[in-house]
Phi, psi and omega in degrees: 000130182289146178280151177290139181302333180284337180273338184302313181296326184289323178291323175295321178297315180294323180293321179290326180276347183307314179298327177291321179290322183294331180265001186289147173279180178299140182302143177235160176297141178299141176291156177293129182306130174289162173306140184309331182264004180295133181290151176274121182289137171063021174237109181283163181299321176299315182297315181291328181287328175290318180296314180296336177300332178287337181292335182297340181299322183250321188270358178093163177303131179060021176081012180255101184286143177250013186221211186275357182271139187298147171285138178258329186296125176086353173291147181309137180301311181300317180301313181294319182297313181295322179294314181296321178294323179289321177301310184297322178282348181080020182257002177274107187288344183266002188273151173239262180290339181301328176302310177296316180300309187291342175293343177279355182248145178273175186297318178298321181291320180293319180298316183292324177293320181295320178293320181296312183288338178292333181294142185286328182205158179269000000 
């Protein structure tokens, strides 16, 4: 049976994130958010751009959504950090697949993603 065109991007996002989820460690409580300008330890700009590329499946190229899924680019870093930490902790009541996806990232990667998407342009 063919897949609905609306379902394909979500399935692709899950497929791309599966290796991250499979290698995740046991869930931990979210860390206290660092100051928005604090550097993300051990995640290079090149690494974070690759990680952020997987977000494009749902959130649009460069984090700029063209549909009903929220745009990430230019949203406040603190807001993004808190949302991603809530997804990872499973405390975001409005989340769907993001809870599973964020469990595949460590705290430094989450911080780096928040910083990367906070920037207005590349």
